[in-house]
Short mmCIF file of the C-alpha atoms (twelve columns), coordinates in Angstrom:
data_MODEL
# 
_entry.id   MODEL 
# 
loop_
_atom_site.group_PDB 
_atom_site.id 
_atom_site.type_symbol 
_atom_site.label_atom_id 
_atom_site.label_alt_id 
_atom_site.label_comp_id 
_atom_site.label_asym_id 
_atom_site.label_seq_id 
_atom_site.Cartn_x 
_atom_site.Cartn_y 
_atom_site.Cartn_z 
_atom_site.pdbx_PDB_model_num 
ATOM 1   C CA . UNK A 1   137.581 88.415  108.191 1 
ATOM 2   C CA . UNK A 2   137.606 89.408  111.855 1 
ATOM 3   C CA . UNK A 3   135.082 92.064  112.798 1 
ATOM 4   C CA . UNK A 4   135.324 93.787  116.185 1 
ATOM 5   C CA . UNK A 5   132.124 94.237  118.119 1 
ATOM 6   C CA . UNK A 6   130.437 97.484  117.185 1 
ATOM 7   C CA . UNK A 7   127.892 99.565  119.032 1 
ATOM 8   C CA . UNK A 8   125.158 101.511 117.301 1 
ATOM 9   C CA . UNK A 9   127.031 104.744 118.069 1 
ATOM 10  C CA . UNK A 10  130.239 103.517 116.436 1 
ATOM 11  C CA . UNK A 11  128.459 102.256 113.322 1 
ATOM 12  C CA . UNK A 12  126.584 105.546 112.892 1 
ATOM 13  C CA . UNK A 13  129.756 107.634 113.353 1 
ATOM 14  C CA . UNK A 14  131.835 105.585 110.914 1 
ATOM 15  C CA . UNK A 15  129.170 105.790 108.223 1 
ATOM 16  C CA . UNK A 16  128.625 109.522 108.771 1 
ATOM 17  C CA . UNK A 17  132.381 110.050 108.461 1 
ATOM 18  C CA . UNK A 18  132.160 108.511 104.980 1 
ATOM 19  C CA . UNK A 19  129.133 110.583 104.005 1 
ATOM 20  C CA . UNK A 20  126.778 107.598 104.171 1 
ATOM 21  C CA . UNK A 21  123.357 107.381 105.811 1 
ATOM 22  C CA . UNK A 22  121.948 104.479 107.793 1 
ATOM 23  C CA . UNK A 23  118.317 103.766 108.607 1 
ATOM 24  C CA . UNK A 24  116.590 100.853 110.317 1 
ATOM 25  C CA . UNK A 25  112.922 100.224 109.556 1 
ATOM 26  C CA . UNK A 26  110.530 97.360  110.066 1 
ATOM 27  C CA . UNK A 27  107.220 96.187  108.679 1 
ATOM 28  C CA . UNK A 28  105.046 93.226  109.602 1 
ATOM 29  C CA . UNK A 29  107.460 90.746  108.042 1 
ATOM 30  C CA . UNK A 30  110.927 92.271  107.687 1 
ATOM 31  C CA . UNK A 31  113.575 94.263  109.538 1 
ATOM 32  C CA . UNK A 32  115.522 96.401  107.075 1 
ATOM 33  C CA . UNK A 33  118.892 98.146  107.448 1 
ATOM 34  C CA . UNK A 34  119.371 100.549 104.555 1 
ATOM 35  C CA . UNK A 35  122.209 102.879 103.617 1 
ATOM 36  C CA . UNK A 36  122.849 105.447 100.887 1 
ATOM 37  C CA . UNK A 37  126.472 106.040 99.989  1 
ATOM 38  C CA . UNK A 38  128.939 106.958 97.269  1 
ATOM 39  C CA . UNK A 39  130.086 103.921 95.278  1 
ATOM 40  C CA . UNK A 40  133.687 104.432 96.431  1 
ATOM 41  C CA . UNK A 41  132.523 103.964 100.043 1 
ATOM 42  C CA . UNK A 42  130.602 100.739 99.419  1 
ATOM 43  C CA . UNK A 43  133.164 98.609  101.273 1 
ATOM 44  C CA . UNK A 44  132.815 100.719 104.430 1 
ATOM 45  C CA . UNK A 45  129.014 100.426 104.282 1 
ATOM 46  C CA . UNK A 46  129.067 96.638  103.872 1 
ATOM 47  C CA . UNK A 47  131.579 96.306  106.728 1 
ATOM 48  C CA . UNK A 48  129.389 98.370  109.030 1 
ATOM 49  C CA . UNK A 49  126.222 96.528  108.030 1 
ATOM 50  C CA . UNK A 50  128.105 93.336  108.866 1 
ATOM 51  C CA . UNK A 51  129.052 94.903  112.194 1 
ATOM 52  C CA . UNK A 52  125.373 95.525  112.919 1 
ATOM 53  C CA . UNK A 53  124.647 91.780  112.719 1 
ATOM 54  C CA . UNK A 54  127.940 90.343  113.993 1 
ATOM 55  C CA . UNK A 55  127.537 89.976  117.748 1 
ATOM 56  C CA . UNK A 56  126.437 93.631  118.163 1 
ATOM 57  C CA . UNK A 57  127.030 95.486  121.423 1 
ATOM 58  C CA . UNK A 58  124.095 97.001  123.309 1 
ATOM 59  C CA . UNK A 59  125.347 99.438  125.917 1 
ATOM 60  C CA . UNK A 60  122.925 100.308 128.753 1 
ATOM 61  C CA . UNK A 61  123.070 104.043 128.018 1 
ATOM 62  C CA . UNK A 62  122.214 103.412 124.356 1 
ATOM 63  C CA . UNK A 63  119.241 101.300 125.431 1 
ATOM 64  C CA . UNK A 64  118.069 104.149 127.692 1 
ATOM 65  C CA . UNK A 65  118.088 106.522 124.715 1 
ATOM 66  C CA . UNK A 66  116.251 103.961 122.594 1 
ATOM 67  C CA . UNK A 67  113.527 103.630 125.245 1 
ATOM 68  C CA . UNK A 68  112.998 107.400 125.180 1 
ATOM 69  C CA . UNK A 69  112.502 107.291 121.403 1 
ATOM 70  C CA . UNK A 70  110.227 104.267 121.798 1 
ATOM 71  C CA . UNK A 71  107.990 106.111 124.243 1 
ATOM 72  C CA . UNK A 72  107.877 109.089 121.875 1 
ATOM 73  C CA . UNK A 73  106.775 106.787 119.039 1 
ATOM 74  C CA . UNK A 74  103.984 105.426 121.225 1 
ATOM 75  C CA . UNK A 75  102.877 108.940 122.188 1 
ATOM 76  C CA . UNK A 76  102.791 110.023 118.537 1 
ATOM 77  C CA . UNK A 77  100.899 106.859 117.575 1 
ATOM 78  C CA . UNK A 78  98.177  107.641 120.088 1 
ATOM 79  C CA . UNK A 79  97.504  110.963 118.344 1 
ATOM 80  C CA . UNK A 80  97.268  109.503 114.837 1 
ATOM 81  C CA . UNK A 81  93.885  108.005 113.980 1 
ATOM 82  C CA . UNK A 82  95.123  106.534 110.712 1 
ATOM 83  C CA . UNK A 83  97.817  104.530 112.512 1 
ATOM 84  C CA . UNK A 84  95.521  103.231 115.241 1 
ATOM 85  C CA . UNK A 85  92.790  102.150 112.866 1 
ATOM 86  C CA . UNK A 86  95.223  100.092 110.744 1 
ATOM 87  C CA . UNK A 87  96.844  98.493  113.783 1 
ATOM 88  C CA . UNK A 88  93.493  97.513  115.259 1 
ATOM 89  C CA . UNK A 89  92.286  96.226  111.886 1 
ATOM 90  C CA . UNK A 90  95.154  93.743  111.740 1 
ATOM 91  C CA . UNK A 91  94.741  92.743  115.392 1 
ATOM 92  C CA . UNK A 92  91.066  91.897  114.963 1 
ATOM 93  C CA . UNK A 93  91.418  90.349  111.510 1 
ATOM 94  C CA . UNK A 94  94.334  88.013  112.293 1 
ATOM 95  C CA . UNK A 95  94.704  88.022  116.121 1 
ATOM 96  C CA . UNK A 96  98.219  86.511  115.957 1 
ATOM 97  C CA . UNK A 97  100.943 86.518  113.251 1 
ATOM 98  C CA . UNK A 98  99.983  89.499  111.058 1 
ATOM 99  C CA . UNK A 99  97.824  90.703  113.936 1 
ATOM 100 C CA . UNK A 100 100.874 91.445  116.078 1 
ATOM 101 C CA . UNK A 101 101.401 95.188  116.380 1 
ATOM 102 C CA . UNK A 102 104.281 97.056  114.788 1 
ATOM 103 C CA . UNK A 103 104.522 98.957  118.062 1 
ATOM 104 C CA . UNK A 104 105.881 97.812  121.395 1 
ATOM 105 C CA . UNK A 105 103.250 97.291  124.077 1 
ATOM 106 C CA . UNK A 106 103.560 100.235 126.507 1 
ATOM 107 C CA . UNK A 107 104.118 98.057  129.571 1 
ATOM 108 C CA . UNK A 108 107.093 96.387  127.875 1 
ATOM 109 C CA . UNK A 109 108.964 99.626  127.167 1 
ATOM 110 C CA . UNK A 110 112.144 99.584  129.225 1 
ATOM 111 C CA . UNK A 111 112.037 95.816  129.766 1 
ATOM 112 C CA . UNK A 112 114.530 94.984  127.000 1 
ATOM 113 C CA . UNK A 113 117.986 94.292  128.425 1 
ATOM 114 C CA . UNK A 114 121.274 93.770  126.617 1 
ATOM 115 C CA . UNK A 115 120.987 90.026  127.218 1 
ATOM 116 C CA . UNK A 116 117.471 89.893  125.728 1 
ATOM 117 C CA . UNK A 117 118.623 91.711  122.579 1 
ATOM 118 C CA . UNK A 118 121.769 89.569  122.284 1 
ATOM 119 C CA . UNK A 119 119.673 86.419  122.468 1 
ATOM 120 C CA . UNK A 120 117.263 87.741  119.846 1 
ATOM 121 C CA . UNK A 121 119.919 88.862  117.372 1 
ATOM 122 C CA . UNK A 122 121.883 85.629  117.659 1 
ATOM 123 C CA . UNK A 123 118.736 83.740  116.682 1 
ATOM 124 C CA . UNK A 124 117.608 85.849  113.705 1 
ATOM 125 C CA . UNK A 125 120.919 87.082  112.255 1 
ATOM 126 C CA . UNK A 126 121.672 83.928  110.269 1 
ATOM 127 C CA . UNK A 127 122.176 83.303  106.564 1 
ATOM 128 C CA . UNK A 128 118.819 81.587  105.990 1 
ATOM 129 C CA . UNK A 129 116.932 84.651  107.200 1 
ATOM 130 C CA . UNK A 130 118.872 87.445  105.523 1 
ATOM 131 C CA . UNK A 131 119.473 88.978  102.108 1 
ATOM 132 C CA . UNK A 132 122.025 91.594  101.043 1 
ATOM 133 C CA . UNK A 133 120.702 93.839  98.275  1 
ATOM 134 C CA . UNK A 134 122.446 96.604  96.369  1 
ATOM 135 C CA . UNK A 135 120.994 99.020  93.814  1 
ATOM 136 C CA . UNK A 136 123.313 101.052 91.600  1 
ATOM 137 C CA . UNK A 137 126.322 98.866  92.420  1 
ATOM 138 C CA . UNK A 138 128.271 96.239  90.510  1 
ATOM 139 C CA . UNK A 139 126.933 92.780  91.356  1 
ATOM 140 C CA . UNK A 140 130.304 91.010  91.359  1 
ATOM 141 C CA . UNK A 141 131.835 93.695  93.582  1 
ATOM 142 C CA . UNK A 142 128.958 93.355  96.051  1 
ATOM 143 C CA . UNK A 143 129.328 89.561  96.093  1 
ATOM 144 C CA . UNK A 144 133.087 89.835  96.798  1 
ATOM 145 C CA . UNK A 145 132.503 92.325  99.608  1 
ATOM 146 C CA . UNK A 146 129.782 90.112  101.101 1 
ATOM 147 C CA . UNK A 147 132.055 87.067  101.054 1 
ATOM 148 C CA . UNK A 148 134.676 88.980  103.006 1 
ATOM 149 C CA . UNK A 149 132.430 90.822  105.455 1 
ATOM 150 C CA . UNK A 150 129.655 88.285  106.068 1 
ATOM 151 C CA . UNK A 151 131.540 84.988  106.008 1 
ATOM 152 C CA . UNK A 152 131.072 84.695  109.788 1 
ATOM 153 C CA . UNK A 153 127.300 84.278  109.459 1 
ATOM 154 C CA . UNK A 154 126.068 80.813  110.433 1 
ATOM 155 C CA . UNK A 155 123.661 79.284  107.948 1 
ATOM 156 C CA . UNK A 156 121.060 78.794  110.661 1 
ATOM 157 C CA . UNK A 157 117.492 77.811  109.955 1 
ATOM 158 C CA . UNK A 158 114.740 79.549  108.056 1 
ATOM 159 C CA . UNK A 159 112.245 81.473  110.173 1 
ATOM 160 C CA . UNK A 160 109.555 79.181  111.610 1 
ATOM 161 C CA . UNK A 161 106.268 79.806  109.855 1 
ATOM 162 C CA . UNK A 162 102.985 79.919  111.725 1 
ATOM 163 C CA . UNK A 163 100.139 79.835  109.248 1 
ATOM 164 C CA . UNK A 164 98.190  83.076  109.096 1 
ATOM 165 C CA . UNK A 165 94.482  82.637  109.811 1 
ATOM 166 C CA . UNK A 166 91.863  85.251  109.012 1 
ATOM 167 C CA . UNK A 167 89.100  85.672  111.609 1 
ATOM 168 C CA . UNK A 168 87.219  88.950  111.021 1 
ATOM 169 C CA . UNK A 169 85.299  90.981  113.584 1 
ATOM 170 C CA . UNK A 170 84.887  94.594  114.616 1 
ATOM 171 C CA . UNK A 171 86.520  97.067  116.971 1 
ATOM 172 C CA . UNK A 172 85.506  100.661 117.710 1 
ATOM 173 C CA . UNK A 173 88.001  102.884 119.523 1 
ATOM 174 C CA . UNK A 174 87.040  106.242 121.013 1 
ATOM 175 C CA . UNK A 175 89.600  108.955 120.216 1 
ATOM 176 C CA . UNK A 176 89.333  112.733 120.644 1 
ATOM 177 C CA . UNK A 177 88.843  114.801 117.496 1 
ATOM 178 C CA . UNK A 178 86.147  115.708 114.969 1 
ATOM 179 C CA . UNK A 179 86.903  112.970 112.424 1 
ATOM 180 C CA . UNK A 180 86.273  109.250 112.273 1 
ATOM 181 C CA . UNK A 181 88.791  106.958 110.576 1 
ATOM 182 C CA . UNK A 182 87.309  103.617 109.528 1 
ATOM 183 C CA . UNK A 183 88.474  100.631 107.507 1 
ATOM 184 C CA . UNK A 184 86.105  97.904  106.357 1 
ATOM 185 C CA . UNK A 185 87.940  94.945  104.849 1 
ATOM 186 C CA . UNK A 186 87.661  91.269  103.994 1 
ATOM 187 C CA . UNK A 187 90.340  88.648  103.454 1 
ATOM 188 C CA . UNK A 188 92.559  89.729  100.569 1 
ATOM 189 C CA . UNK A 189 95.274  88.091  98.457  1 
ATOM 190 C CA . UNK A 190 98.708  87.042  99.658  1 
ATOM 191 C CA . UNK A 191 101.793 88.071  97.690  1 
ATOM 192 C CA . UNK A 192 101.903 84.606  96.165  1 
ATOM 193 C CA . UNK A 193 98.228  84.500  95.178  1 
ATOM 194 C CA . UNK A 194 97.338  84.054  91.529  1 
ATOM 195 C CA . UNK A 195 94.693  86.763  92.029  1 
ATOM 196 C CA . UNK A 196 97.127  89.353  93.368  1 
ATOM 197 C CA . UNK A 197 97.250  91.415  90.173  1 
ATOM 198 C CA . UNK A 198 93.487  91.227  89.680  1 
ATOM 199 C CA . UNK A 199 92.977  92.584  93.206  1 
ATOM 200 C CA . UNK A 200 95.532  95.335  92.575  1 
ATOM 201 C CA . UNK A 201 93.794  96.418  89.376  1 
ATOM 202 C CA . UNK A 202 90.420  96.285  91.184  1 
ATOM 203 C CA . UNK A 203 91.859  98.624  93.820  1 
ATOM 204 C CA . UNK A 204 92.768  101.148 91.097  1 
ATOM 205 C CA . UNK A 205 89.333  100.740 89.553  1 
ATOM 206 C CA . UNK A 206 87.596  101.591 92.825  1 
ATOM 207 C CA . UNK A 207 89.922  104.497 93.507  1 
ATOM 208 C CA . UNK A 208 93.051  105.303 95.477  1 
ATOM 209 C CA . UNK A 209 94.469  108.491 96.954  1 
ATOM 210 C CA . UNK A 210 95.630  111.186 94.470  1 
ATOM 211 C CA . UNK A 211 99.118  110.864 92.999  1 
ATOM 212 C CA . UNK A 212 99.490  114.655 92.869  1 
ATOM 213 C CA . UNK A 213 99.893  116.496 96.158  1 
ATOM 214 C CA . UNK A 214 96.754  118.492 96.975  1 
ATOM 215 C CA . UNK A 215 95.204  117.051 93.806  1 
ATOM 216 C CA . UNK A 216 91.678  115.744 93.409  1 
ATOM 217 C CA . UNK A 217 90.722  112.448 91.808  1 
ATOM 218 C CA . UNK A 218 86.968  112.560 92.388  1 
ATOM 219 C CA . UNK A 219 86.399  112.121 88.637  1 
ATOM 220 C CA . UNK A 220 88.116  108.696 88.586  1 
ATOM 221 C CA . UNK A 221 87.783  107.559 92.219  1 
ATOM 222 C CA . UNK A 222 84.445  105.753 92.455  1 
ATOM 223 C CA . UNK A 223 84.613  105.506 96.227  1 
ATOM 224 C CA . UNK A 224 85.445  109.179 96.708  1 
ATOM 225 C CA . UNK A 225 82.672  110.202 94.345  1 
ATOM 226 C CA . UNK A 226 80.166  108.039 96.218  1 
ATOM 227 C CA . UNK A 227 81.359  109.383 99.569  1 
ATOM 228 C CA . UNK A 228 81.038  113.044 98.635  1 
ATOM 229 C CA . UNK A 229 77.689  112.856 96.832  1 
ATOM 230 C CA . UNK A 230 75.050  114.104 99.235  1 
ATOM 231 C CA . UNK A 231 77.488  114.460 102.128 1 
ATOM 232 C CA . UNK A 232 77.212  117.749 103.996 1 
ATOM 233 C CA . UNK A 233 80.639  117.692 105.638 1 
ATOM 234 C CA . UNK A 234 84.287  116.742 105.256 1 
ATOM 235 C CA . UNK A 235 84.862  113.192 104.034 1 
ATOM 236 C CA . UNK A 236 87.026  111.001 101.832 1 
ATOM 237 C CA . UNK A 237 87.360  107.386 100.757 1 
ATOM 238 C CA . UNK A 238 89.764  105.107 98.917  1 
ATOM 239 C CA . UNK A 239 90.288  101.401 98.341  1 
ATOM 240 C CA . UNK A 240 92.502  99.610  100.895 1 
ATOM 241 C CA . UNK A 241 94.818  96.759  99.911  1 
ATOM 242 C CA . UNK A 242 97.481  95.147  102.136 1 
ATOM 243 C CA . UNK A 243 99.170  91.937  100.987 1 
ATOM 244 C CA . UNK A 244 101.752 89.842  102.823 1 
ATOM 245 C CA . UNK A 245 103.586 86.574  102.179 1 
ATOM 246 C CA . UNK A 246 100.703 84.385  103.361 1 
ATOM 247 C CA . UNK A 247 97.715  86.656  103.898 1 
ATOM 248 C CA . UNK A 248 96.104  89.958  103.063 1 
ATOM 249 C CA . UNK A 249 93.273  92.445  103.528 1 
ATOM 250 C CA . UNK A 250 91.175  94.245  100.933 1 
ATOM 251 C CA . UNK A 251 88.456  96.839  101.438 1 
ATOM 252 C CA . UNK A 252 87.977  100.575 101.879 1 
ATOM 253 C CA . UNK A 253 89.347  103.359 104.034 1 
ATOM 254 C CA . UNK A 254 86.865  106.083 105.005 1 
ATOM 255 C CA . UNK A 255 87.472  109.341 106.840 1 
ATOM 256 C CA . UNK A 256 84.553  111.615 107.708 1 
ATOM 257 C CA . UNK A 257 83.025  113.886 110.288 1 
ATOM 258 C CA . UNK A 258 81.278  111.810 112.933 1 
ATOM 259 C CA . UNK A 259 77.773  113.015 112.043 1 
ATOM 260 C CA . UNK A 260 77.984  111.878 108.412 1 
ATOM 261 C CA . UNK A 261 80.279  108.843 108.839 1 
ATOM 262 C CA . UNK A 262 77.459  106.234 108.723 1 
ATOM 263 C CA . UNK A 263 76.020  107.734 105.518 1 
ATOM 264 C CA . UNK A 264 79.459  107.894 103.883 1 
ATOM 265 C CA . UNK A 265 80.304  104.312 104.833 1 
ATOM 266 C CA . UNK A 266 77.033  102.958 103.427 1 
ATOM 267 C CA . UNK A 267 77.511  104.914 100.186 1 
ATOM 268 C CA . UNK A 268 80.999  103.482 99.754  1 
ATOM 269 C CA . UNK A 269 79.833  99.932  100.501 1 
ATOM 270 C CA . UNK A 270 77.204  100.458 97.816  1 
ATOM 271 C CA . UNK A 271 79.979  100.784 95.241  1 
ATOM 272 C CA . UNK A 272 81.401  97.396  96.247  1 
ATOM 273 C CA . UNK A 273 77.923  95.925  95.845  1 
ATOM 274 C CA . UNK A 274 77.468  97.444  92.379  1 
ATOM 275 C CA . UNK A 275 80.894  96.248  91.224  1 
ATOM 276 C CA . UNK A 276 80.185  92.706  92.434  1 
ATOM 277 C CA . UNK A 277 77.000  92.706  90.317  1 
ATOM 278 C CA . UNK A 278 78.839  93.657  87.143  1 
ATOM 279 C CA . UNK A 279 78.828  97.472  87.221  1 
ATOM 280 C CA . UNK A 280 82.304  97.590  85.689  1 
ATOM 281 C CA . UNK A 281 82.830  99.050  82.222  1 
ATOM 282 C CA . UNK A 282 85.579  98.220  79.731  1 
ATOM 283 C CA . UNK A 283 86.724  101.831 80.011  1 
ATOM 284 C CA . UNK A 284 87.052  101.438 83.809  1 
ATOM 285 C CA . UNK A 285 89.159  98.311  83.352  1 
ATOM 286 C CA . UNK A 286 91.484  99.956  80.822  1 
ATOM 287 C CA . UNK A 287 91.990  103.006 83.038  1 
ATOM 288 C CA . UNK A 288 92.675  100.860 86.109  1 
ATOM 289 C CA . UNK A 289 95.208  98.699  84.253  1 
ATOM 290 C CA . UNK A 290 97.025  101.779 82.970  1 
ATOM 291 C CA . UNK A 291 97.107  103.257 86.462  1 
ATOM 292 C CA . UNK A 292 98.452  99.987  87.843  1 
ATOM 293 C CA . UNK A 293 101.256 99.833  85.278  1 
ATOM 294 C CA . UNK A 294 102.165 103.474 85.896  1 
ATOM 295 C CA . UNK A 295 102.215 102.811 89.654  1 
ATOM 296 C CA . UNK A 296 104.592 99.849  89.243  1 
ATOM 297 C CA . UNK A 297 106.975 101.639 86.900  1 
ATOM 298 C CA . UNK A 298 107.056 104.903 88.839  1 
ATOM 299 C CA . UNK A 299 107.759 103.048 92.088  1 
ATOM 300 C CA . UNK A 300 110.690 101.265 90.439  1 
ATOM 301 C CA . UNK A 301 112.289 104.659 89.754  1 
ATOM 302 C CA . UNK A 302 112.906 105.061 93.501  1 
ATOM 303 C CA . UNK A 303 116.015 103.216 94.715  1 
ATOM 304 C CA . UNK A 304 114.547 102.920 98.221  1 
ATOM 305 C CA . UNK A 305 111.410 101.202 96.930  1 
ATOM 306 C CA . UNK A 306 113.333 99.068  94.433  1 
ATOM 307 C CA . UNK A 307 115.875 97.588  96.815  1 
ATOM 308 C CA . UNK A 308 113.203 96.846  99.442  1 
ATOM 309 C CA . UNK A 309 111.099 95.114  96.791  1 
ATOM 310 C CA . UNK A 310 114.067 93.020  95.641  1 
ATOM 311 C CA . UNK A 311 114.932 91.985  99.201  1 
ATOM 312 C CA . UNK A 312 111.348 91.081  100.096 1 
ATOM 313 C CA . UNK A 313 110.934 88.938  96.979  1 
ATOM 314 C CA . UNK A 314 114.274 87.158  97.464  1 
ATOM 315 C CA . UNK A 315 113.411 86.260  101.067 1 
ATOM 316 C CA . UNK A 316 109.867 85.184  100.157 1 
ATOM 317 C CA . UNK A 317 110.448 83.118  97.024  1 
ATOM 318 C CA . UNK A 318 114.181 83.077  96.290  1 
ATOM 319 C CA . UNK A 319 113.903 85.041  93.033  1 
ATOM 320 C CA . UNK A 320 113.036 88.507  91.755  1 
ATOM 321 C CA . UNK A 321 110.398 89.577  89.244  1 
ATOM 322 C CA . UNK A 322 111.045 93.053  87.854  1 
ATOM 323 C CA . UNK A 323 108.462 95.835  87.800  1 
ATOM 324 C CA . UNK A 324 108.590 95.759  83.989  1 
ATOM 325 C CA . UNK A 325 107.674 92.063  83.952  1 
ATOM 326 C CA . UNK A 326 104.811 92.588  86.405  1 
ATOM 327 C CA . UNK A 327 103.555 95.576  84.399  1 
ATOM 328 C CA . UNK A 328 103.515 93.409  81.263  1 
ATOM 329 C CA . UNK A 329 101.497 90.771  83.149  1 
ATOM 330 C CA . UNK A 330 98.872  93.399  84.021  1 
ATOM 331 C CA . UNK A 331 97.816  93.398  80.360  1 
ATOM 332 C CA . UNK A 332 96.544  89.831  80.769  1 
ATOM 333 C CA . UNK A 333 94.004  90.838  83.453  1 
ATOM 334 C CA . UNK A 334 90.477  90.727  82.061  1 
ATOM 335 C CA . UNK A 335 87.152  92.212  83.079  1 
ATOM 336 C CA . UNK A 336 86.078  88.717  84.085  1 
ATOM 337 C CA . UNK A 337 89.071  88.432  86.446  1 
ATOM 338 C CA . UNK A 338 88.132  91.685  88.159  1 
ATOM 339 C CA . UNK A 339 84.476  90.685  88.458  1 
ATOM 340 C CA . UNK A 340 85.558  87.432  90.115  1 
ATOM 341 C CA . UNK A 341 87.564  89.203  92.817  1 
ATOM 342 C CA . UNK A 342 84.829  91.849  93.229  1 
ATOM 343 C CA . UNK A 343 82.333  89.095  94.075  1 
ATOM 344 C CA . UNK A 344 84.832  87.475  96.412  1 
ATOM 345 C CA . UNK A 345 85.402  90.749  98.279  1 
ATOM 346 C CA . UNK A 346 81.723  91.585  98.732  1 
ATOM 347 C CA . UNK A 347 80.797  88.079  99.875  1 
ATOM 348 C CA . UNK A 348 83.771  87.703  102.237 1 
ATOM 349 C CA . UNK A 349 83.656  87.780  106.029 1 
ATOM 350 C CA . UNK A 350 84.198  91.444  107.002 1 
ATOM 351 C CA . UNK A 351 86.420  93.170  109.531 1 
ATOM 352 C CA . UNK A 352 85.614  96.690  110.752 1 
ATOM 353 C CA . UNK A 353 88.048  98.966  112.550 1 
ATOM 354 C CA . UNK A 354 87.090  102.550 113.429 1 
ATOM 355 C CA . UNK A 355 88.693  105.221 115.593 1 
ATOM 356 C CA . UNK A 356 87.504  108.678 116.627 1 
ATOM 357 C CA . UNK A 357 84.050  109.718 117.778 1 
ATOM 358 C CA . UNK A 358 82.604  106.292 116.977 1 
ATOM 359 C CA . UNK A 359 79.309  106.815 118.838 1 
ATOM 360 C CA . UNK A 360 77.450  106.967 115.500 1 
ATOM 361 C CA . UNK A 361 79.301  104.152 113.708 1 
ATOM 362 C CA . UNK A 362 76.996  101.242 112.805 1 
ATOM 363 C CA . UNK A 363 77.997  97.675  113.521 1 
ATOM 364 C CA . UNK A 364 78.729  95.147  110.809 1 
ATOM 365 C CA . UNK A 365 75.197  93.762  111.002 1 
ATOM 366 C CA . UNK A 366 73.835  97.235  110.227 1 
ATOM 367 C CA . UNK A 367 76.100  97.976  107.269 1 
ATOM 368 C CA . UNK A 368 74.988  95.158  104.970 1 
# 
């Protein structure tokens, strides 16, 4: 069916008129348009999503507003240590591909013209690079609406794939403030790795952030317990795990006052050393597996998380594995599997990223 060109303003107004929301987000591998709506307004939402990818219009005044928001994002980023340390970690670890920042380089803000965006969208908005996902809707109805609204899409070609290569290294960034944010990681599993679940269970075994707001998990978080023992200031630690279609990072995230940061980091690294040498009990494994299954099933209760997971899997491998099926597979993970990945992590080539008052932070050669 014919779709008139639509600007961002028109799409937003039409969806708001129908009581629907629209949000655009991106991660290191996907650009996601998402909308919440009443089922009776599904057709309007699909039509407007189609309008967003069918020769969209980029008016100069809309681009000016977007640049203002872009500059605000960059200003906020510069004040957030946790954002900077993750961005720099990826840049040093991978250099290109996954090392490319989620944020626009400051000197490029304002350089994007309507023609540049038109050229970009015409290249990436093709059938081979897109998936339409609905949660809480009838599948056949969604298929019929897609056939009518998205029939204009050219098949195109799948996104060219540049192999991700892990390099490692270290970067220390001075930022104002009393705390140091640091991540120490090695090469982790990709989403297609056979060791993905073993790494995920190992992350739970080492310890993650509390599930309850303002809660404490020192009793079950090995890294947090190691960080706080003997520390005379504010600190915290948790396992870090980031997996992508063809690469990943695994390690620890530490936050501490500058004066005690080196001590905290060495204490946390000590836990990785102990685990790699077999300091893992059957009770630890059982607890970690239960936490992993609970994490999977609770995440699947959120429609936002569920539909993003479905879309990512469809684009990556052409099929979807439910959270229930993955949770069942967790039961097959053994203590031996976890010990294998623990040894792999501790012996891997490290990457260190730290931001804050990093004058006291030791280099990689001093941490091991």
